[in-house]
mmCIF file of the N, C-alpha and C atoms, coordinates in Angstrom:
data_MODEL
# 
_entry.id   MODEL 
# 
loop_
_atom_site.group_PDB 
_atom_site.id 
_atom_site.type_symbol 
_atom_site.label_atom_id 
_atom_site.label_alt_id 
_atom_site.label_comp_id 
_atom_site.label_asym_id 
_atom_site.label_entity_id 
_atom_site.label_seq_id 
_atom_site.pdbx_PDB_ins_code 
_atom_site.Cartn_x 
_atom_site.Cartn_y 
_atom_site.Cartn_z 
_atom_site.occupancy 
_atom_site.B_iso_or_equiv 
_atom_site.pdbx_formal_charge 
_atom_site.auth_seq_id 
_atom_site.auth_comp_id 
_atom_site.auth_asym_id 
_atom_site.auth_atom_id 
_atom_site.pdbx_PDB_model_num 
ATOM 1   N N  . MET A 1 1  ? 17.963 -9.423 4.874   1.00 0.00 ? 1  MET A N  1 
ATOM 2   C CA . MET A 1 1  ? 18.668 -8.310 5.509   1.00 0.00 ? 1  MET A CA 1 
ATOM 3   C C  . MET A 1 1  ? 18.428 -7.039 4.700   1.00 0.00 ? 1  MET A C  1 
ATOM 4   N N  . THR A 1 2  ? 18.067 -5.969 5.371   1.00 0.00 ? 2  THR A N  1 
ATOM 5   C CA . THR A 1 2  ? 17.786 -4.698 4.718   1.00 0.00 ? 2  THR A CA 1 
ATOM 6   C C  . THR A 1 2  ? 19.062 -3.894 4.560   1.00 0.00 ? 2  THR A C  1 
ATOM 7   N N  . GLU A 1 3  ? 19.291 -3.435 3.333   1.00 0.00 ? 3  GLU A N  1 
ATOM 8   C CA . GLU A 1 3  ? 20.438 -2.569 3.091   1.00 0.00 ? 3  GLU A CA 1 
ATOM 9   C C  . GLU A 1 3  ? 19.996 -1.126 3.280   1.00 0.00 ? 3  GLU A C  1 
ATOM 10  N N  . GLU A 1 4  ? 20.707 -0.409 4.130   1.00 0.00 ? 4  GLU A N  1 
ATOM 11  C CA . GLU A 1 4  ? 20.372 0.985  4.376   1.00 0.00 ? 4  GLU A CA 1 
ATOM 12  C C  . GLU A 1 4  ? 21.472 1.884  3.839   1.00 0.00 ? 4  GLU A C  1 
ATOM 13  N N  . LYS A 1 5  ? 21.059 3.014  3.298   1.00 0.00 ? 5  LYS A N  1 
ATOM 14  C CA . LYS A 1 5  ? 21.989 4.033  2.809   1.00 0.00 ? 5  LYS A CA 1 
ATOM 15  C C  . LYS A 1 5  ? 21.865 5.245  3.708   1.00 0.00 ? 5  LYS A C  1 
ATOM 16  N N  . ALA A 1 6  ? 22.974 5.766  4.172   1.00 0.00 ? 6  ALA A N  1 
ATOM 17  C CA . ALA A 1 6  ? 22.971 6.997  4.958   1.00 0.00 ? 6  ALA A CA 1 
ATOM 18  C C  . ALA A 1 6  ? 23.108 8.171  3.996   1.00 0.00 ? 6  ALA A C  1 
ATOM 19  N N  . VAL A 1 7  ? 22.194 9.109  4.098   1.00 0.00 ? 7  VAL A N  1 
ATOM 20  C CA . VAL A 1 7  ? 22.242 10.311 3.259   1.00 0.00 ? 7  VAL A CA 1 
ATOM 21  C C  . VAL A 1 7  ? 22.083 11.538 4.151   1.00 0.00 ? 7  VAL A C  1 
ATOM 22  N N  . GLU A 1 8  ? 22.723 12.625 3.750   1.00 0.00 ? 8  GLU A N  1 
ATOM 23  C CA . GLU A 1 8  ? 22.589 13.876 4.483   1.00 0.00 ? 8  GLU A CA 1 
ATOM 24  C C  . GLU A 1 8  ? 21.652 14.797 3.726   1.00 0.00 ? 8  GLU A C  1 
ATOM 25  N N  . VAL A 1 9  ? 20.737 15.408 4.457   1.00 0.00 ? 9  VAL A N  1 
ATOM 26  C CA . VAL A 1 9  ? 19.784 16.364 3.882   1.00 0.00 ? 9  VAL A CA 1 
ATOM 27  C C  . VAL A 1 9  ? 19.702 17.563 4.816   1.00 0.00 ? 9  VAL A C  1 
ATOM 28  N N  . ASP A 1 10 ? 19.202 18.680 4.291   1.00 0.00 ? 10 ASP A N  1 
ATOM 29  C CA . ASP A 1 10 ? 18.987 19.865 5.101   1.00 0.00 ? 10 ASP A CA 1 
ATOM 30  C C  . ASP A 1 10 ? 17.514 19.948 5.472   1.00 0.00 ? 10 ASP A C  1 
ATOM 31  N N  . CYS A 1 11 ? 17.238 20.122 6.744   1.00 0.00 ? 11 CYS A N  1 
ATOM 32  C CA . CYS A 1 11 ? 15.862 20.233 7.220   1.00 0.00 ? 11 CYS A CA 1 
ATOM 33  C C  . CYS A 1 11 ? 15.201 21.454 6.570   1.00 0.00 ? 11 CYS A C  1 
ATOM 34  N N  . PRO A 1 12 ? 13.985 21.294 6.026   1.00 0.00 ? 12 PRO A N  1 
ATOM 35  C CA . PRO A 1 12 ? 13.303 22.424 5.392   1.00 0.00 ? 12 PRO A CA 1 
ATOM 36  C C  . PRO A 1 12 ? 12.811 23.464 6.399   1.00 0.00 ? 12 PRO A C  1 
ATOM 37  N N  . TYR A 1 13 ? 12.846 23.153 7.681   1.00 0.00 ? 13 TYR A N  1 
ATOM 38  C CA . TYR A 1 13 ? 12.392 24.086 8.720   1.00 0.00 ? 13 TYR A CA 1 
ATOM 39  C C  . TYR A 1 13 ? 13.562 24.842 9.347   1.00 0.00 ? 13 TYR A C  1 
ATOM 40  N N  . CYS A 1 14 ? 14.502 24.104 9.945   1.00 0.00 ? 14 CYS A N  1 
ATOM 41  C CA . CYS A 1 14 ? 15.584 24.756 10.698  1.00 0.00 ? 14 CYS A CA 1 
ATOM 42  C C  . CYS A 1 14 ? 16.871 24.902 9.886   1.00 0.00 ? 14 CYS A C  1 
ATOM 43  N N  . GLY A 1 15 ? 16.975 24.193 8.751   1.00 0.00 ? 15 GLY A N  1 
ATOM 44  C CA . GLY A 1 15 ? 18.156 24.320 7.893   1.00 0.00 ? 15 GLY A CA 1 
ATOM 45  C C  . GLY A 1 15 ? 19.350 23.488 8.321   1.00 0.00 ? 15 GLY A C  1 
ATOM 46  N N  . GLU A 1 16 ? 19.237 22.784 9.434   1.00 0.00 ? 16 GLU A N  1 
ATOM 47  C CA . GLU A 1 16 ? 20.356 21.954 9.895   1.00 0.00 ? 16 GLU A CA 1 
ATOM 48  C C  . GLU A 1 16 ? 20.529 20.736 8.990   1.00 0.00 ? 16 GLU A C  1 
ATOM 49  N N  . THR A 1 17 ? 21.774 20.326 8.791   1.00 0.00 ? 17 THR A N  1 
ATOM 50  C CA . THR A 1 17 ? 22.068 19.117 8.040   1.00 0.00 ? 17 THR A CA 1 
ATOM 51  C C  . THR A 1 17 ? 21.893 17.926 8.970   1.00 0.00 ? 17 THR A C  1 
ATOM 52  N N  . ILE A 1 18 ? 21.076 16.965 8.536   1.00 0.00 ? 18 ILE A N  1 
ATOM 53  C CA . ILE A 1 18 ? 20.822 15.766 9.325   1.00 0.00 ? 18 ILE A CA 1 
ATOM 54  C C  . ILE A 1 18 ? 21.052 14.536 8.459   1.00 0.00 ? 18 ILE A C  1 
ATOM 55  N N  . GLU A 1 19 ? 21.236 13.407 9.108   1.00 0.00 ? 19 GLU A N  1 
ATOM 56  C CA . GLU A 1 19 ? 21.455 12.148 8.394   1.00 0.00 ? 19 GLU A CA 1 
ATOM 57  C C  . GLU A 1 19 ? 20.195 11.295 8.469   1.00 0.00 ? 19 GLU A C  1 
ATOM 58  N N  . LEU A 1 20 ? 19.768 10.789 7.317   1.00 0.00 ? 20 LEU A N  1 
ATOM 59  C CA . LEU A 1 20 ? 18.644 9.861  7.246   1.00 0.00 ? 20 LEU A CA 1 
ATOM 60  C C  . LEU A 1 20 ? 19.153 8.510  6.765   1.00 0.00 ? 20 LEU A C  1 
ATOM 61  N N  . LEU A 1 21 ? 18.545 7.448  7.257   1.00 0.00 ? 21 LEU A N  1 
ATOM 62  C CA . LEU A 1 21 ? 18.846 6.103  6.768   1.00 0.00 ? 21 LEU A CA 1 
ATOM 63  C C  . LEU A 1 21 ? 17.722 5.693  5.818   1.00 0.00 ? 21 LEU A C  1 
ATOM 64  N N  . ILE A 1 22 ? 18.081 5.415  4.581   1.00 0.00 ? 22 ILE A N  1 
ATOM 65  C CA . ILE A 1 22 ? 17.125 5.071  3.536   1.00 0.00 ? 22 ILE A CA 1 
ATOM 66  C C  . ILE A 1 22 ? 17.216 3.578  3.248   1.00 0.00 ? 22 ILE A C  1 
ATOM 67  N N  . ASP A 1 23 ? 16.073 2.920  3.171   1.00 0.00 ? 23 ASP A N  1 
ATOM 68  C CA . ASP A 1 23 ? 15.998 1.495  2.852   1.00 0.00 ? 23 ASP A CA 1 
ATOM 69  C C  . ASP A 1 23 ? 16.279 1.329  1.355   1.00 0.00 ? 23 ASP A C  1 
ATOM 70  N N  . ALA A 1 24 ? 17.472 0.840  1.011   1.00 0.00 ? 24 ALA A N  1 
ATOM 71  C CA . ALA A 1 24 ? 17.884 0.718  -0.385  1.00 0.00 ? 24 ALA A CA 1 
ATOM 72  C C  . ALA A 1 24 ? 17.210 -0.452 -1.101  1.00 0.00 ? 24 ALA A C  1 
ATOM 73  N N  . SER A 1 25 ? 16.451 -1.280 -0.390  1.00 0.00 ? 25 SER A N  1 
ATOM 74  C CA . SER A 1 25 ? 15.762 -2.391 -1.037  1.00 0.00 ? 25 SER A CA 1 
ATOM 75  C C  . SER A 1 25 ? 14.447 -1.936 -1.677  1.00 0.00 ? 25 SER A C  1 
ATOM 76  N N  . GLN A 1 26 ? 14.006 -0.727 -1.381  1.00 0.00 ? 26 GLN A N  1 
ATOM 77  C CA . GLN A 1 26 ? 12.772 -0.170 -1.946  1.00 0.00 ? 26 GLN A CA 1 
ATOM 78  C C  . GLN A 1 26 ? 13.135 0.872  -3.006  1.00 0.00 ? 26 GLN A C  1 
ATOM 79  N N  . GLU A 1 27 ? 12.618 0.710  -4.217  1.00 0.00 ? 27 GLU A N  1 
ATOM 80  C CA . GLU A 1 27 ? 12.963 1.612  -5.314  1.00 0.00 ? 27 GLU A CA 1 
ATOM 81  C C  . GLU A 1 27 ? 12.471 3.039  -5.073  1.00 0.00 ? 27 GLU A C  1 
ATOM 82  N N  . LYS A 1 28 ? 11.226 3.171  -4.567  1.00 0.00 ? 28 LYS A N  1 
ATOM 83  C CA . LYS A 1 28 ? 10.659 4.491  -4.278  1.00 0.00 ? 28 LYS A CA 1 
ATOM 84  C C  . LYS A 1 28 ? 10.024 4.472  -2.899  1.00 0.00 ? 28 LYS A C  1 
ATOM 85  N N  . GLN A 1 29 ? 10.191 5.577  -2.191  1.00 0.00 ? 29 GLN A N  1 
ATOM 86  C CA . GLN A 1 29 ? 9.637  5.678  -0.850  1.00 0.00 ? 29 GLN A CA 1 
ATOM 87  C C  . GLN A 1 29 ? 9.139  7.092  -0.594  1.00 0.00 ? 29 GLN A C  1 
ATOM 88  N N  . ASP A 1 30 ? 8.014  7.208  0.073   1.00 0.00 ? 30 ASP A N  1 
ATOM 89  C CA . ASP A 1 30 ? 7.475  8.478  0.542   1.00 0.00 ? 30 ASP A CA 1 
ATOM 90  C C  . ASP A 1 30 ? 7.013  8.259  1.971   1.00 0.00 ? 30 ASP A C  1 
ATOM 91  N N  . TYR A 1 31 ? 7.529  9.048  2.885   1.00 0.00 ? 31 TYR A N  1 
ATOM 92  C CA . TYR A 1 31 ? 7.143  8.911  4.280   1.00 0.00 ? 31 TYR A CA 1 
ATOM 93  C C  . TYR A 1 31 ? 7.417  10.218 5.016   1.00 0.00 ? 31 TYR A C  1 
ATOM 94  N N  . VAL A 1 32 ? 6.972  10.298 6.260   1.00 0.00 ? 32 VAL A N  1 
ATOM 95  C CA . VAL A 1 32 ? 7.197  11.473 7.097   1.00 0.00 ? 32 VAL A CA 1 
ATOM 96  C C  . VAL A 1 32 ? 8.144  11.080 8.212   1.00 0.00 ? 32 VAL A C  1 
ATOM 97  N N  . GLU A 1 33 ? 9.151  11.932 8.443   1.00 0.00 ? 33 GLU A N  1 
ATOM 98  C CA . GLU A 1 33 ? 10.114 11.694 9.521   1.00 0.00 ? 33 GLU A CA 1 
ATOM 99  C C  . GLU A 1 33 ? 10.364 13.023 10.229  1.00 0.00 ? 33 GLU A C  1 
ATOM 100 N N  . ASP A 1 34 ? 10.489 12.973 11.546  1.00 0.00 ? 34 ASP A N  1 
ATOM 101 C CA . ASP A 1 34 ? 10.771 14.185 12.307  1.00 0.00 ? 34 ASP A CA 1 
ATOM 102 C C  . ASP A 1 34 ? 12.245 14.550 12.200  1.00 0.00 ? 34 ASP A C  1 
ATOM 103 N N  . CYS A 1 35 ? 12.505 15.855 12.101  1.00 0.00 ? 35 CYS A N  1 
ATOM 104 C CA . CYS A 1 35 ? 13.877 16.358 12.115  1.00 0.00 ? 35 CYS A CA 1 
ATOM 105 C C  . CYS A 1 35 ? 14.506 16.007 13.459  1.00 0.00 ? 35 CYS A C  1 
ATOM 106 N N  . GLN A 1 36 ? 15.749 15.562 13.441  1.00 0.00 ? 36 GLN A N  1 
ATOM 107 C CA . GLN A 1 36 ? 16.443 15.184 14.670  1.00 0.00 ? 36 GLN A CA 1 
ATOM 108 C C  . GLN A 1 36 ? 16.859 16.399 15.484  1.00 0.00 ? 36 GLN A C  1 
ATOM 109 N N  . VAL A 1 37 ? 16.797 17.601 14.881  1.00 0.00 ? 37 VAL A N  1 
ATOM 110 C CA . VAL A 1 37 ? 17.200 18.819 15.581  1.00 0.00 ? 37 VAL A CA 1 
ATOM 111 C C  . VAL A 1 37 ? 15.991 19.581 16.110  1.00 0.00 ? 37 VAL A C  1 
ATOM 112 N N  . CYS A 1 38 ? 15.042 19.928 15.215  1.00 0.00 ? 38 CYS A N  1 
ATOM 113 C CA . CYS A 1 38 ? 13.909 20.761 15.630  1.00 0.00 ? 38 CYS A CA 1 
ATOM 114 C C  . CYS A 1 38 ? 12.621 19.960 15.865  1.00 0.00 ? 38 CYS A C  1 
ATOM 115 N N  . CYS A 1 39 ? 12.632 18.678 15.558  1.00 0.00 ? 39 CYS A N  1 
ATOM 116 C CA . CYS A 1 39 ? 11.514 17.758 15.794  1.00 0.00 ? 39 CYS A CA 1 
ATOM 117 C C  . CYS A 1 39 ? 10.270 18.045 14.958  1.00 0.00 ? 39 CYS A C  1 
ATOM 118 N N  . ARG A 1 40 ? 10.383 18.863 13.924  1.00 0.00 ? 40 ARG A N  1 
ATOM 119 C CA . ARG A 1 40 ? 9.220  19.125 13.076  1.00 0.00 ? 40 ARG A CA 1 
ATOM 120 C C  . ARG A 1 40 ? 9.131  18.045 11.999  1.00 0.00 ? 40 ARG A C  1 
ATOM 121 N N  . PRO A 1 41 ? 7.914  17.668 11.595  1.00 0.00 ? 41 PRO A N  1 
ATOM 122 C CA . PRO A 1 41 ? 7.749  16.594 10.614  1.00 0.00 ? 41 PRO A CA 1 
ATOM 123 C C  . PRO A 1 41 ? 8.043  17.063 9.197   1.00 0.00 ? 41 PRO A C  1 
ATOM 124 N N  . MET A 1 42 ? 8.869  16.318 8.493   1.00 0.00 ? 42 MET A N  1 
ATOM 125 C CA . MET A 1 42 ? 9.184  16.640 7.105   1.00 0.00 ? 42 MET A CA 1 
ATOM 126 C C  . MET A 1 42 ? 8.837  15.459 6.214   1.00 0.00 ? 42 MET A C  1 
ATOM 127 N N  . LYS A 1 43 ? 8.387  15.771 5.005   1.00 0.00 ? 43 LYS A N  1 
ATOM 128 C CA . LYS A 1 43 ? 8.102  14.726 4.016   1.00 0.00 ? 43 LYS A CA 1 
ATOM 129 C C  . LYS A 1 43 ? 9.420  14.309 3.375   1.00 0.00 ? 43 LYS A C  1 
ATOM 130 N N  . VAL A 1 44 ? 9.607  13.001 3.257   1.00 0.00 ? 44 VAL A N  1 
ATOM 131 C CA . VAL A 1 44 ? 10.809 12.453 2.633   1.00 0.00 ? 44 VAL A CA 1 
ATOM 132 C C  . VAL A 1 44 ? 10.382 11.693 1.381   1.00 0.00 ? 44 VAL A C  1 
ATOM 133 N N  . HIS A 1 45 ? 11.021 12.005 0.254   1.00 0.00 ? 45 HIS A N  1 
ATOM 134 C CA . HIS A 1 45 ? 10.811 11.269 -0.989  1.00 0.00 ? 45 HIS A CA 1 
ATOM 135 C C  . HIS A 1 45 ? 12.174 10.734 -1.400  1.00 0.00 ? 45 HIS A C  1 
ATOM 136 N N  . ALA A 1 46 ? 12.291 9.419  -1.504  1.00 0.00 ? 46 ALA A N  1 
ATOM 137 C CA . ALA A 1 46 ? 13.560 8.788  -1.850  1.00 0.00 ? 46 ALA A CA 1 
ATOM 138 C C  . ALA A 1 46 ? 13.364 7.853  -3.032  1.00 0.00 ? 46 ALA A C  1 
ATOM 139 N N  . GLU A 1 47 ? 14.334 7.878  -3.930  1.00 0.00 ? 47 GLU A N  1 
ATOM 140 C CA . GLU A 1 47 ? 14.364 6.949  -5.060  1.00 0.00 ? 47 GLU A CA 1 
ATOM 141 C C  . GLU A 1 47 ? 15.756 6.343  -5.131  1.00 0.00 ? 47 GLU A C  1 
ATOM 142 N N  . ILE A 1 48 ? 15.797 5.040  -5.385  1.00 0.00 ? 48 ILE A N  1 
ATOM 143 C CA . ILE A 1 48 ? 17.057 4.324  -5.533  1.00 0.00 ? 48 ILE A CA 1 
ATOM 144 C C  . ILE A 1 48 ? 17.242 4.016  -7.011  1.00 0.00 ? 48 ILE A C  1 
ATOM 145 N N  . ASP A 1 49 ? 18.376 4.450  -7.591  1.00 0.00 ? 49 ASP A N  1 
ATOM 146 C CA . ASP A 1 49 ? 18.592 4.214  -9.020  1.00 0.00 ? 49 ASP A CA 1 
ATOM 147 C C  . ASP A 1 49 ? 19.181 2.823  -9.266  1.00 0.00 ? 49 ASP A C  1 
ATOM 148 N N  . ALA A 1 50 ? 19.425 2.502  -10.522 1.00 0.00 ? 50 ALA A N  1 
ATOM 149 C CA . ALA A 1 50 ? 19.907 1.169  -10.901 1.00 0.00 ? 50 ALA A CA 1 
ATOM 150 C C  . ALA A 1 50 ? 21.269 0.838  -10.295 1.00 0.00 ? 50 ALA A C  1 
ATOM 151 N N  . GLU A 1 51 ? 22.072 1.857  -9.997  1.00 0.00 ? 51 GLU A N  1 
ATOM 152 C CA . GLU A 1 51 ? 23.391 1.642  -9.404  1.00 0.00 ? 51 GLU A CA 1 
ATOM 153 C C  . GLU A 1 51 ? 23.331 1.568  -7.879  1.00 0.00 ? 51 GLU A C  1 
ATOM 154 N N  . GLY A 1 52 ? 22.121 1.736  -7.324  1.00 0.00 ? 52 GLY A N  1 
ATOM 155 C CA . GLY A 1 52 ? 21.958 1.662  -5.885  1.00 0.00 ? 52 GLY A CA 1 
ATOM 156 C C  . GLY A 1 52 ? 22.162 2.974  -5.155  1.00 0.00 ? 52 GLY A C  1 
ATOM 157 N N  . GLU A 1 53 ? 22.285 4.069  -5.903  1.00 0.00 ? 53 GLU A N  1 
ATOM 158 C CA . GLU A 1 53 ? 22.458 5.383  -5.293  1.00 0.00 ? 53 GLU A CA 1 
ATOM 159 C C  . GLU A 1 53 ? 21.100 5.967  -4.916  1.00 0.00 ? 53 GLU A C  1 
ATOM 160 N N  . ALA A 1 54 ? 21.060 6.668  -3.798  1.00 0.00 ? 54 ALA A N  1 
ATOM 161 C CA . ALA A 1 54 ? 19.811 7.249  -3.305  1.00 0.00 ? 54 ALA A CA 1 
ATOM 162 C C  . ALA A 1 54 ? 19.703 8.717  -3.707  1.00 0.00 ? 54 ALA A C  1 
ATOM 163 N N  . ASP A 1 55 ? 18.543 9.086  -4.260  1.00 0.00 ? 55 ASP A N  1 
ATOM 164 C CA . ASP A 1 55 ? 18.191 10.482 -4.528  1.00 0.00 ? 55 ASP A CA 1 
ATOM 165 C C  . ASP A 1 55 ? 17.090 10.826 -3.539  1.00 0.00 ? 55 ASP A C  1 
ATOM 166 N N  . VAL A 1 56 ? 17.388 11.720 -2.604  1.00 0.00 ? 56 VAL A N  1 
ATOM 167 C CA . VAL A 1 56 ? 16.459 12.016 -1.515  1.00 0.00 ? 56 VAL A CA 1 
ATOM 168 C C  . VAL A 1 56 ? 16.123 13.498 -1.508  1.00 0.00 ? 56 VAL A C  1 
ATOM 169 N N  . LYS A 1 57 ? 14.820 13.772 -1.416  1.00 0.00 ? 57 LYS A N  1 
ATOM 170 C CA . LYS A 1 57 ? 14.342 15.142 -1.319  1.00 0.00 ? 57 LYS A CA 1 
ATOM 171 C C  . LYS A 1 57 ? 13.461 15.242 -0.078  1.00 0.00 ? 57 LYS A C  1 
ATOM 172 N N  . VAL A 1 58 ? 13.580 16.350 0.651   1.00 0.00 ? 58 VAL A N  1 
ATOM 173 C CA . VAL A 1 58 ? 12.732 16.579 1.817   1.00 0.00 ? 58 VAL A CA 1 
ATOM 174 C C  . VAL A 1 58 ? 12.005 17.899 1.647   1.00 0.00 ? 58 VAL A C  1 
ATOM 175 N N  . SER A 1 59 ? 10.810 17.977 2.198   1.00 0.00 ? 59 SER A N  1 
ATOM 176 C CA . SER A 1 59 ? 10.031 19.208 2.155   1.00 0.00 ? 59 SER A CA 1 
ATOM 177 C C  . SER A 1 59 ? 9.221  19.320 3.432   1.00 0.00 ? 59 SER A C  1 
ATOM 178 N N  . ASN A 1 60 ? 8.722  20.538 3.704   1.00 0.00 ? 60 ASN A N  1 
ATOM 179 C CA . ASN A 1 60 ? 7.903  20.675 4.905   1.00 0.00 ? 60 ASN A CA 1 
ATOM 180 C C  . ASN A 1 60 ? 6.527  20.085 4.616   1.00 0.00 ? 60 ASN A C  1 
ATOM 181 N N  . GLU A 1 61 ? 5.789  19.782 5.658   1.00 0.00 ? 61 GLU A N  1 
ATOM 182 C CA . GLU A 1 61 ? 4.507  19.085 5.511   1.00 0.00 ? 61 GLU A CA 1 
ATOM 183 C C  . GLU A 1 61 ? 3.469  19.906 4.748   1.00 0.00 ? 61 GLU A C  1 
ATOM 184 N N  . ASP A 1 62 ? 3.625  21.223 4.719   1.00 0.00 ? 62 ASP A N  1 
ATOM 185 C CA . ASP A 1 62 ? 2.647  22.080 4.061   1.00 0.00 ? 62 ASP A CA 1 
ATOM 186 C C  . ASP A 1 62 ? 2.824  22.143 2.547   1.00 0.00 ? 62 ASP A C  1 
ATOM 187 N N  . GLU A 1 63 ? 3.998  21.749 2.054   1.00 0.00 ? 63 GLU A N  1 
ATOM 188 C CA . GLU A 1 63 ? 4.255  21.791 0.613   1.00 0.00 ? 63 GLU A CA 1 
ATOM 189 C C  . GLU A 1 63 ? 3.527  20.648 -0.083  1.00 0.00 ? 63 GLU A C  1 
ATOM 190 N N  . ALA A 1 64 ? 2.993  20.936 -1.252  1.00 0.00 ? 64 ALA A N  1 
ATOM 191 C CA . ALA A 1 64 ? 2.270  19.910 -2.029  1.00 0.00 ? 64 ALA A CA 1 
ATOM 192 C C  . ALA A 1 64 ? 3.205  19.030 -2.797  1.00 0.00 ? 64 ALA A C  1 
# 
C-alpha cells in the first residue's frame, strides 16, 4: 500500500495554491505535473525526510 502525503504548493505560473499528493514511500522524486488551475506543466521535486515529512519544491519547466 502506498502512503501518500498531501502538500500545498503555489503554482509557479498562476500563483494559485494547489494540493499535490506525494508518494511518501519514495525518498526522492522528480516529475512533471500540470497545475490543476492553469494546466501549465510544472517541475516537482520532493524529498521525504527520516520523520516522513515531505519537502516539496515546484518550478516552471523553463527553470534549470
